[in-house]
C-alpha positions as CSV (number, residue, x, y, z in Angstrom):
1,M,-0.2,-0.1,0.1
2,M,2.5,2.3,0.8
3,R,4.4,2.0,-2.4
4,Y,1.3,2.4,-4.5
5,I,0.8,5.5,-2.2
6,K,4.3,6.9,-3.2
7,L,3.5,6.2,-6.5
8,V,0.6,8.2,-6.7
9,N,2.2,11.0,-5.0
10,F,5.2,10.9,-7.8
11,E,3.1,10.7,-10.8
12,I,1.1,13.8,-9.2
13,N,4.2,15.5,-8.8
14,R,5.7,15.1,-12.2
15,F,2.8,16.9,-13.7
16,S,2.1,19.4,-10.4
17,K,3.8,22.3,-12.7
18,I,1.7,21.9,-15.8
19,Y,-1.5,21.1,-13.2
20,L,-0.9,24.5,-10.9
21,S,-0.2,26.5,-14.3
22,L,-4.0,25.3,-15.5
23,L,-5.6,26.3,-11.9
24,L,-4.0,29.7,-12.5
25,I,-5.2,30.3,-16.0
26,T,-8.8,29.3,-14.9
27,L,-8.9,31.6,-11.8
28,V,-7.2,34.7,-13.7
29,S,-9.4,34.1,-16.6
30,Q,-12.5,33.7,-15.1
31,F,-12.1,36.3,-13.1
32,A,-10.8,38.5,-15.5
33,G,-14.3,37.7,-17.7
34,V,-16.2,38.4,-14.9
35,L,-14.9,42.0,-14.8
36,I,-14.7,42.7,-18.5
37,V,-18.0,41.0,-19.6
38,T,-19.6,43.1,-16.8
39,K,-18.0,46.3,-18.1
40,S,-19.1,45.6,-21.4
41,L,-22.7,44.7,-20.5
42,L,-23.0,47.8,-18.4
43,N,-21.6,49.6,-21.2
44,D,-24.6,48.2,-23.6
45,A,-27.2,48.7,-21.4
46,K,-26.2,52.6,-20.7
47,E,-26.0,53.2,-24.4
48,I,-29.2,51.5,-25.4
49,I,-30.8,53.4,-22.6
50,S,-29.3,56.8,-23.7
51,N,-30.2,56.2,-27.5
52,E,-33.8,54.8,-26.7
53,K,-34.6,57.0,-23.8
54,L,-35.6,54.4,-21.7
55,S,-35.6,54.2,-17.9
56,E,-33.9,51.4,-16.4
57,A,-37.2,49.6,-15.4
58,A,-38.2,49.7,-19.4
59,Y,-35.1,48.6,-20.5
60,V,-35.3,45.4,-18.3
61,A,-38.7,45.0,-19.3
62,N,-37.6,44.9,-23.1
63,Y,-33.9,43.5,-22.9
64,G,-34.2,41.3,-19.9
65,A,-32.0,41.4,-16.6
66,I,-28.3,41.0,-16.8
67,D,-27.5,37.7,-14.8
68,F,-24.5,35.3,-14.5
69,T,-25.4,33.3,-17.7
70,H,-23.8,36.3,-19.3
71,I,-20.5,35.3,-17.9
72,V,-20.4,31.6,-18.1
73,H,-21.3,31.2,-22.0
74,T,-18.2,33.5,-22.8
75,L,-14.7,32.0,-23.7
76,F,-13.0,33.9,-20.6
77,F,-15.2,31.0,-18.3
78,A,-15.9,28.4,-20.6
79,G,-12.0,28.4,-22.2
80,P,-10.2,27.5,-19.1
81,I,-12.3,24.5,-18.4
82,A,-12.1,23.1,-22.1
83,L,-8.4,23.9,-21.9
84,C,-8.2,21.7,-18.6
85,A,-10.4,18.7,-20.0
86,V,-8.0,18.9,-23.1
87,A,-4.7,18.8,-20.7
88,L,-6.0,15.8,-18.7
89,I,-7.1,13.7,-21.8
90,F,-3.9,14.4,-23.3
91,Y,-2.2,13.2,-20.1
92,I,-4.0,10.2,-20.0
93,F,-1.6,9.3,-22.9
94,L,1.3,11.2,-22.1
95,I,1.4,9.7,-18.5
96,W,2.5,6.4,-20.1
97,Y,4.4,7.3,-23.4
98,R,6.8,9.6,-21.6
99,D,8.3,6.8,-19.8
100,W,9.2,5.4,-23.1
101,V,10.8,8.4,-24.5
102,G,14.2,9.8,-24.0
103,K,17.8,7.8,-24.0
104,N,17.4,6.4,-20.3
105,T,13.9,5.4,-20.7
106,F,12.2,5.5,-17.4
107,I,9.5,2.9,-17.9
108,Y,12.7,0.3,-17.3
109,R,13.3,1.4,-13.8
110,L,9.5,2.0,-13.3
111,L,8.8,-1.8,-14.0
112,M,12.0,-3.1,-12.2
113,L,10.8,-1.6,-8.9
114,P,10.2,-4.2,-5.9
115,A,6.2,-3.5,-6.3
116,S,3.3,-5.1,-8.0
117,R,2.6,-3.8,-11.6
118,L,-0.6,-3.5,-11.2
119,S,0.1,-0.9,-8.6
120,I,2.0,0.9,-11.5
121,Y,-1.2,0.9,-13.3
122,L,-3.5,1.9,-10.4
123,S,-1.2,5.0,-9.4
124,K,-1.5,6.3,-12.9
125,A,-5.1,6.2,-13.2
126,T,-5.5,7.4,-9.5
127,A,-3.3,10.5,-10.2
128,I,-5.4,11.4,-13.0
129,F,-8.7,10.8,-11.3
130,L,-7.4,12.8,-8.3
131,M,-6.5,15.7,-10.5
132,V,-9.9,15.8,-12.3
133,L,-11.4,15.9,-8.9
134,G,-9.3,18.5,-7.9
135,M,-10.1,20.7,-10.7
136,V,-13.8,20.3,-10.3
137,A,-13.3,21.2,-6.5
138,F,-11.2,24.2,-7.5
139,Q,-13.9,25.4,-9.8
140,I,-16.7,24.7,-7.0
141,I,-14.8,27.0,-4.6
142,I,-14.4,29.9,-7.0
143,L,-17.7,30.1,-8.5
144,P,-19.5,31.3,-5.9
145,M,-16.5,34.0,-5.4
146,E,-17.1,35.0,-9.1
147,N,-21.1,35.2,-8.7
148,A,-20.5,37.6,-5.6
149,L,-18.1,39.6,-7.5
150,F,-20.5,39.7,-10.6
151,N,-23.5,40.6,-8.1
152,S,-21.6,43.5,-6.8
153,K,-20.7,44.8,-9.9
154,I,-24.0,45.3,-11.4
155,P,-26.5,47.6,-10.2
156,E,-29.8,46.0,-8.7
157,A,-32.1,47.6,-10.9
158,F,-29.9,45.3,-13.8
159,L,-29.5,42.3,-11.4
160,N,-31.4,39.0,-11.8
161,E,-29.2,37.3,-8.9
162,M,-28.9,33.5,-9.6
163,S,-28.3,30.8,-6.9
164,I,-25.0,28.4,-7.7
165,P,-27.2,25.3,-8.5
166,T,-29.3,27.7,-10.8
167,I,-25.9,28.8,-12.5
168,T,-24.9,25.2,-12.9
169,K,-28.3,23.8,-14.2
170,A,-28.1,26.9,-16.9
171,S,-24.7,25.9,-18.3
172,P,-24.0,22.6,-20.0
173,I,-20.4,22.6,-19.5
174,L,-20.9,23.3,-15.5
175,A,-23.7,21.0,-15.6
176,M,-21.4,18.3,-17.0
177,I,-18.7,18.4,-14.4
178,I,-20.7,19.3,-11.2
179,P,-23.7,17.1,-11.1
180,N,-26.5,17.7,-9.1
181,N,-26.7,14.7,-7.5
182,F,-25.0,11.5,-6.1
183,T,-26.7,9.6,-9.0
184,E,-25.3,12.0,-11.7
185,F,-22.0,12.0,-10.2
186,L,-21.6,8.3,-10.1
187,L,-23.0,7.9,-13.9
188,S,-20.7,11.0,-15.0
189,Y,-17.5,10.1,-13.2
190,G,-18.0,6.5,-13.4
191,I,-18.0,6.6,-17.0
192,G,-14.7,8.8,-17.1
193,L,-13.0,6.3,-14.9
194,M,-14.6,3.6,-17.3
195,V,-13.2,5.4,-20.3
196,M,-9.9,5.9,-18.8
197,S,-9.6,2.5,-17.9
198,V,-10.2,1.2,-21.5
199,V,-8.1,3.6,-22.9
200,F,-5.1,2.6,-20.6
201,T,-5.8,-1.0,-21.6
202,A,-5.7,0.0,-25.3
203,I,-2.1,1.7,-24.6
204,M,-1.0,-1.9,-23.1
205,F,-2.1,-3.6,-26.1
206,E,-0.2,-0.9,-28.2
207,R,2.8,-1.3,-26.3
208,S,2.6,-5.2,-26.1
209,F,2.2,-5.8,-29.9
210,R,3.1,-2.6,-31.2
211,I,1.1,-2.2,-34.9
212,K,-1.2,-5.0,-34.1
213,G,-1.4,-3.7,-30.7
214,I,-3.0,-0.8,-32.3
215,I,-5.5,-2.4,-34.0
216,L,-6.5,-4.5,-31.1
217,G,-6.9,-1.5,-29.0
218,L,-9.3,-0.1,-31.3
219,V,-11.2,-3.1,-31.5
220,Y,-11.2,-3.8,-27.5
221,G,-12.6,0.1,-27.2
222,G,-15.1,-0.9,-29.6
223,V,-16.3,-3.8,-27.9
224,A,-16.4,-2.1,-24.6
225,A,-18.4,0.5,-25.7
226,A,-21.0,-1.6,-27.5
227,L,-21.1,-3.9,-24.2
228,F,-21.6,-0.6,-22.1
229,L,-24.2,1.0,-24.4
230,A,-26.3,-2.3,-25.1
231,P,-29.0,-1.4,-23.1
232,V,-29.4,2.0,-25.0
233,F,-29.2,0.1,-28.2
234,I,-31.8,-2.1,-27.1
235,M,-34.3,0.4,-26.1
236,D,-33.6,2.3,-29.3
237,S,-34.5,-0.6,-31.3
238,G,-37.6,-1.0,-29.6
239,V,-37.2,-4.3,-28.6
240,F,-37.5,-3.7,-24.9
241,H,-38.0,-0.9,-22.7
242,F,-36.4,0.2,-19.4
243,Y,-37.5,2.1,-16.8
244,S,-35.1,5.1,-15.8
245,N,-34.0,3.2,-12.5
246,E,-33.5,0.0,-14.3
247,L,-31.4,1.7,-17.2
248,F,-29.4,3.4,-14.7
249,G,-28.7,-0.1,-12.7
250,L,-27.8,-1.6,-15.8
251,L,-25.6,0.9,-17.0
252,L,-23.7,1.0,-13.4
253,T,-23.5,-2.6,-13.6
254,L,-21.9,-3.0,-17.0
255,G,-19.6,0.2,-16.4
256,V,-17.9,-1.6,-13.3
257,I,-17.9,-4.9,-15.5
258,V,-16.0,-3.0,-18.3
259,T,-13.6,-1.2,-15.7
260,G,-12.9,-4.1,-13.8
261,L,-12.1,-6.1,-17.0
262,S,-9.9,-3.4,-18.7
263,V,-8.0,-3.0,-15.3
264,W,-7.5,-6.9,-15.1
265,L,-6.5,-7.2,-18.8
266,G,-4.6,-3.9,-18.9
267,S,-2.6,-5.0,-15.5
268,W,-2.1,-8.4,-17.0
269,L,-0.5,-7.6,-20.3
270,L,1.9,-4.7,-18.1
271,K,2.9,-7.8,-16.1
272,K,3.4,-10.5,-18.8
273,R,3.9,-8.9,-22.0
274,V,5.2,-5.6,-21.4
275,T,9.0,-6.5,-20.6
276,V,12.0,-4.8,-19.7
């Protein structure tokens, strides 16, 4: 267990500088977006009021109040979230392939450690998952601050104050990363874990069999996706209908099966086929 924890800590430290940079970019961009967009919205409102000789109440009646959705739909806000997502998706591949790059390939030292190779596999998966949760937690922490700053900058006459749950529901990207309940959390992040495990296993196929491994990895990914989505395909074909709780239970069960199979197969390939 201690070796596993040390490996997780090691993997997180290797990405820590880039990770902290992503968090800083998110912080600066989103807060800058609140200030810049807020100022622009107020200037536009004042210009319309001046040109059309409207009262503040008439402006709100004609054009609507100003709320935080004007912020979350901008590149200032959504851009850093997308950047973090792309960076972590890229890192799913980099966390393995960088160990094979260079004169003294680090993977040889890693595989010769006095630890189970399953620990190496799980430590990389755990590191990525913890970083994902860390980014989500960071967004949850700063979102109320951004909302409070926005509310303080907009005059009460123009403001449509929104709660944090309302903001997350109004933004597709926030609704995706911040589920409204535990069931949605299990489904969203469970699917994420499953996809990561399938990709890891596909990488192990490529590392084990090279060119043939790429084909095997793609085939495995297709079979895993078909197995997980089988209940959805059955419903769409009209053969059988599942209630929402039944569909959730089936997807959860199949997700656990696919994830477990992927972890077992990936660790077996790492142990038996990937050699030093």
